[in-house]
C-alpha positions as CSV (number, residue, x, y, z in Angstrom):
1,M,105.2,0.4,-78.5
2,T,102.0,2.2,-78.1
3,D,101.2,6.1,-78.5
4,L,99.3,6.2,-75.3
5,G,101.8,8.2,-73.5
6,R,102.3,7.4,-69.8
7,V,99.6,5.3,-68.1
8,L,99.4,5.9,-64.4
9,V,98.1,2.9,-62.2
10,L,96.6,4.1,-58.8
11,A,96.6,1.5,-56.2
12,G,96.9,1.1,-52.6
13,G,95.2,3.8,-50.5
14,L,94.1,3.5,-46.8
15,S,91.0,1.3,-47.2
16,V,90.8,-2.0,-45.4
17,E,91.2,-3.2,-48.9
18,R,94.6,-1.7,-49.4
19,E,96.6,-5.0,-49.9
20,V,94.4,-6.3,-52.4
21,S,94.4,-3.1,-54.3
22,L,98.3,-3.2,-54.1
23,S,98.1,-6.7,-55.8
24,S,95.8,-5.7,-58.4
25,G,97.9,-2.6,-59.2
26,S,101.0,-4.7,-59.5
27,R,99.7,-7.3,-61.8
28,L,98.0,-4.6,-64.1
29,H,101.5,-2.6,-64.2
30,E,103.4,-5.7,-65.1
31,A,100.8,-6.8,-67.8
32,L,101.0,-3.3,-69.4
33,S,104.7,-3.1,-69.2
34,R,105.0,-6.5,-70.8
35,I,103.1,-5.2,-74.0
36,G,105.2,-2.0,-74.3
37,V,103.0,0.4,-72.5
38,D,104.7,3.1,-70.5
39,T,103.3,2.7,-67.1
40,E,103.7,3.8,-63.6
41,L,102.3,2.2,-60.6
42,R,101.7,4.7,-57.6
43,D,100.5,4.2,-54.0
44,V,98.0,6.7,-53.3
45,D,99.2,9.0,-50.6
46,D,99.6,12.6,-49.3
47,A,102.0,13.4,-52.4
48,T,99.7,12.2,-55.1
49,L,98.2,15.6,-55.7
50,T,101.4,17.1,-56.0
51,A,102.4,14.5,-58.5
52,L,99.2,14.7,-60.5
53,A,99.7,18.5,-60.9
54,G,103.5,18.6,-61.5
55,D,103.6,15.6,-63.9
56,P,100.2,14.7,-65.2
57,P,100.0,11.3,-67.0
58,A,98.2,10.6,-70.3
59,V,95.7,8.4,-68.7
60,V,94.8,7.1,-65.3
61,I,93.6,3.6,-64.4
62,P,92.5,3.5,-60.9
63,V,92.5,0.0,-59.2
64,L,91.7,1.3,-55.7
65,H,89.3,-0.9,-53.8
66,G,86.8,0.1,-51.0
67,T,86.1,3.4,-49.8
68,S,87.6,6.2,-51.6
69,G,88.3,3.8,-54.5
70,E,85.0,2.9,-55.6
71,D,82.7,5.4,-54.0
72,G,83.4,8.0,-56.4
73,T,86.2,9.9,-54.6
74,I,89.2,9.4,-56.6
75,R,87.1,9.9,-60.0
76,E,86.1,13.2,-58.7
77,V,89.5,14.4,-57.9
78,L,90.9,13.2,-61.2
79,D,88.1,15.2,-62.9
80,L,89.2,18.3,-60.9
81,Y,92.6,17.7,-62.4
82,G,91.2,17.3,-65.8
83,L,92.7,13.8,-66.2
84,P,91.3,11.0,-68.3
85,Y,90.6,7.8,-66.7
86,V,89.3,4.2,-67.0
87,G,86.1,3.3,-65.4
88,A,82.7,4.9,-64.3
89,E,82.1,8.4,-63.3
90,P,81.7,9.8,-59.7
91,A,77.8,9.6,-59.4
92,A,77.5,6.1,-61.1
93,C,80.2,4.9,-58.7
94,R,78.3,6.4,-55.7
95,S,75.1,4.5,-56.8
96,A,76.9,1.2,-57.5
97,F,78.9,1.4,-54.2
98,D,75.7,1.7,-52.1
99,K,74.4,-1.9,-52.1
100,A,70.9,-1.0,-51.2
101,A,70.6,1.8,-53.8
102,A,72.2,-0.6,-56.4
103,K,69.7,-3.3,-55.5
104,A,66.7,-0.8,-55.9
105,T,68.0,0.3,-59.3
106,V,68.6,-3.3,-60.7
107,T,65.3,-4.4,-59.4
108,A,63.4,-1.6,-61.5
109,S,65.1,-2.7,-64.4
110,G,63.7,-6.3,-64.1
111,I,66.5,-8.1,-62.5
112,S,66.0,-10.5,-59.3
113,T,67.6,-10.0,-56.2
114,P,67.0,-11.3,-52.7
115,R,64.6,-9.5,-50.3
116,A,66.5,-7.2,-47.9
117,V,66.2,-4.5,-45.4
118,T,68.7,-1.8,-44.8
119,L,69.0,-0.3,-41.1
120,P,71.4,1.8,-39.5
121,R,73.3,1.0,-36.3
122,E,71.1,3.9,-34.6
123,A,67.9,2.3,-35.1
124,F,69.0,-0.9,-33.2
125,H,70.5,1.4,-30.4
126,D,67.5,3.6,-30.0
127,L,64.5,1.5,-30.9
128,G,65.4,-1.6,-29.6
129,A,67.5,-4.3,-31.0
130,A,65.6,-7.4,-29.7
131,Q,62.4,-6.2,-31.2
132,L,64.0,-5.1,-34.5
133,I,65.8,-8.3,-34.8
134,D,62.6,-10.3,-34.3
135,R,61.0,-8.1,-36.9
136,V,63.7,-8.8,-39.5
137,V,63.5,-12.3,-39.0
138,G,59.8,-12.6,-39.2
139,R,59.7,-10.6,-42.4
140,L,62.7,-12.1,-44.3
141,G,62.9,-15.6,-42.6
142,L,66.1,-17.5,-42.2
143,P,69.0,-18.0,-43.3
144,L,70.1,-14.6,-43.6
145,V,73.3,-12.7,-44.7
146,V,74.3,-9.5,-43.0
147,K,76.7,-7.2,-45.0
148,P,78.0,-3.5,-44.8
149,R,75.9,-1.2,-47.0
150,A,79.0,-0.3,-48.8
151,G,82.3,-2.1,-49.1
152,G,83.9,-4.9,-50.4
153,S,86.2,-8.4,-50.1
154,S,83.6,-9.6,-47.7
155,F,84.6,-7.5,-44.8
156,G,81.9,-7.4,-42.2
157,V,79.8,-10.1,-44.1
158,G,78.1,-12.9,-42.0
159,R,75.8,-15.5,-42.5
160,V,72.9,-16.0,-40.0
161,E,71.4,-19.5,-39.5
162,E,69.6,-18.9,-36.3
163,A,67.9,-15.6,-35.0
164,G,70.3,-15.7,-32.0
165,Q,73.3,-15.2,-34.4
166,L,71.9,-11.9,-36.1
167,A,73.0,-9.5,-33.2
168,E,76.4,-10.9,-33.5
169,A,76.5,-10.5,-37.1
170,L,75.2,-7.1,-36.8
171,M,78.0,-6.1,-34.6
172,A,80.6,-7.6,-37.0
173,C,79.0,-5.5,-39.8
174,F,78.9,-2.2,-37.9
175,G,82.5,-2.5,-37.4
176,Y,83.0,-1.9,-41.1
177,H,79.8,0.6,-41.9
178,D,77.2,2.1,-40.0
179,W,74.5,0.7,-42.2
180,A,73.6,-2.9,-42.4
181,L,72.0,-4.7,-45.3
182,I,70.2,-7.8,-44.1
183,E,69.4,-10.0,-47.2
184,Q,67.7,-13.4,-47.5
185,A,70.4,-16.1,-48.0
186,V,70.0,-17.7,-51.4
187,T,71.3,-21.3,-51.8
188,G,72.6,-22.0,-55.1
189,V,75.6,-21.6,-57.3
190,E,77.7,-18.5,-56.9
191,I,79.0,-16.7,-60.1
192,A,80.8,-13.6,-61.1
193,V,80.1,-12.2,-64.5
194,G,82.5,-9.5,-65.8
195,V,81.5,-6.8,-68.2
196,V,83.9,-4.9,-70.6
197,D,83.4,-2.2,-73.0
198,T,86.3,-1.1,-75.3
199,G,84.1,1.2,-77.3
200,S,81.8,-1.0,-79.1
201,G,79.1,-1.3,-76.2
202,P,79.3,-3.4,-73.1
203,I,79.7,-7.3,-73.5
204,A,79.4,-10.1,-70.6
205,L,82.4,-12.2,-70.1
206,P,82.1,-15.9,-69.4
207,A,80.7,-16.5,-66.0
208,V,83.1,-17.6,-63.2
209,E,81.7,-20.2,-61.1
210,I,83.1,-19.8,-57.4
211,E,83.4,-22.9,-55.1
212,P,85.2,-22.3,-51.9
213,V,87.1,-25.5,-50.9
214,T,85.7,-25.0,-47.2
215,G,83.5,-22.6,-45.6
216,P,82.0,-19.3,-47.1
217,Y,83.8,-17.3,-49.8
218,D,85.3,-14.9,-47.4
219,Y,88.4,-12.6,-47.6
220,A,90.7,-15.8,-47.1
221,A,88.8,-17.8,-49.7
222,R,88.9,-14.9,-52.1
223,Y,92.7,-14.2,-52.0
224,T,94.5,-17.4,-50.7
225,P,95.6,-19.5,-54.0
226,G,93.8,-22.8,-53.6
227,A,91.3,-21.8,-51.2
228,T,88.6,-21.5,-53.8
229,T,88.0,-23.5,-57.0
230,F,87.1,-21.3,-60.1
231,I,85.4,-22.8,-62.9
232,T,85.2,-20.9,-66.2
233,P,82.7,-21.1,-67.9
234,A,80.3,-21.9,-65.0
235,R,78.8,-25.3,-65.0
236,L,75.3,-24.1,-65.7
237,P,72.6,-24.5,-68.6
238,V,73.3,-22.3,-71.5
239,A,69.9,-20.5,-70.9
240,V,70.9,-19.8,-67.4
241,L,74.4,-18.3,-68.5
242,D,72.6,-16.2,-71.0
243,A,70.3,-14.8,-68.4
244,A,73.4,-14.2,-66.0
245,A,75.1,-12.3,-68.9
246,A,72.1,-10.4,-69.6
247,A,71.8,-9.5,-66.0
248,A,75.3,-8.3,-65.7
249,V,75.0,-6.1,-68.7
250,T,71.7,-4.7,-67.5
251,A,73.2,-3.8,-64.2
252,H,76.1,-2.1,-65.9
253,Q,73.8,0.0,-68.0
254,A,71.2,0.8,-65.6
255,L,73.8,2.1,-63.0
256,G,75.5,4.1,-65.7
257,L,78.8,2.5,-65.5
258,R,81.4,2.4,-68.2
259,D,84.4,0.5,-69.3
260,L,84.4,-2.3,-66.9
261,S,82.6,-4.0,-63.9
262,R,81.8,-7.2,-62.4
263,T,78.2,-8.4,-61.2
264,D,78.2,-11.0,-58.4
265,L,75.0,-13.4,-58.5
266,I,73.8,-16.6,-57.1
267,V,71.9,-18.9,-59.2
268,D,68.9,-20.2,-57.2
269,A,67.4,-23.6,-57.3
270,A,65.0,-22.6,-59.9
271,G,67.9,-21.4,-62.3
272,V,67.1,-17.6,-61.9
273,P,70.2,-15.5,-61.2
274,Q,69.7,-13.4,-58.3
275,F,71.8,-10.2,-58.1
276,L,74.1,-9.4,-55.1
277,E,76.0,-6.6,-55.8
278,V,78.3,-4.9,-58.6
279,N,81.7,-3.8,-58.5
280,V,83.0,-0.6,-60.4
281,A,86.8,-1.5,-59.8
282,P,87.0,-5.4,-60.2
283,G,89.9,-7.1,-58.7
284,M,92.7,-7.7,-60.9
285,T,95.0,-10.2,-58.7
286,D,95.8,-13.8,-59.5
287,T,92.7,-15.1,-57.9
288,S,90.2,-12.2,-59.1
289,T,87.1,-13.2,-61.5
290,W,87.3,-10.3,-63.9
291,P,90.7,-11.4,-65.4
292,M,89.6,-15.0,-65.4
293,G,86.6,-14.0,-67.7
294,L,88.9,-12.2,-69.9
295,E,91.1,-15.3,-70.4
296,A,88.1,-17.6,-70.7
297,A,86.8,-15.3,-73.8
298,G,90.2,-15.6,-75.3
299,L,91.2,-12.1,-74.5
300,E,94.6,-11.0,-73.3
301,F,94.5,-9.1,-69.7
302,G,97.0,-6.4,-70.7
303,V,95.8,-5.9,-74.3
304,V,92.2,-5.2,-73.1
305,C,93.6,-2.8,-70.2
306,R,95.5,-0.8,-72.8
307,E,92.4,-0.5,-75.1
308,L,90.3,0.6,-72.1
309,A,93.0,3.4,-71.4
310,A,93.0,4.3,-75.0
311,A,89.1,4.6,-75.0
312,A,89.4,6.7,-72.0
313,Q,91.8,9.0,-73.7
314,N,89.9,9.3,-76.6
315,R,86.7,10.1,-74.7
316,S,88.6,12.9,-73.0
317,R,89.6,14.3,-76.4
318,R,86.2,14.5,-77.6
319,R,85.0,16.8,-74.9
């Protein structure tokens, strides 16, 4: 048995990624319980604050995805209640969750990322969608990827092969966020590189290559068993894998993250890893790449998460 005390896994919530979060939380709860950790799984609702105040846990592992889970909100709440938790602090979460801000930060750190423009819904409404669309295509070329400025699990993400498709892609995007990030589409090998830091500094996990059986790596391809082939380590030259690992660690540090993160990249035809986004609360489902990276590194999922919880607890004690 461990002397951690009760570990609270927070999952669920009300974002569009609720079901993914519940799946992540359930798997984490089972993994920790299996190795003797006193673990509670809680779906976040209007009784959560009463529970935190009345029976505070020793440490919290938030696996909430999407808005509130990754934008710093839940971390601010945990700070208000004086509870130690695994993962980045609120300000770092906000910087990472904003894809445009994250791209700017990692670009300043020397990481390559596809060219992009970020515009709000109002710009297309007030200034004229047709002219703006023409200008965007003229600046970035085709194909393009349109994605919400913040969010995950590929909700609202669309690929644009022809200029006439951009308006429809923007409409789909604006269903999830009021700002659209319009990015040059990069053809290449899509990979995810997890980062973990149990107290000795951040290290990159083996890159996971992502190969959907058909179509794009969308919500269904991410979470339907068998819909995507995952290869770890990715089938790339050692020098490229080293560059991808360095990019993930650099992004983690530049954005001020801690404990764990996952960086999504595409390796282009020249072998350059292109940064797409970083995730402060990586998925922990059976088809999530962060646990796959742990396994490829010879690390046990539950044991690493226990070590992260212990590190968070020690961090709190040192304050």
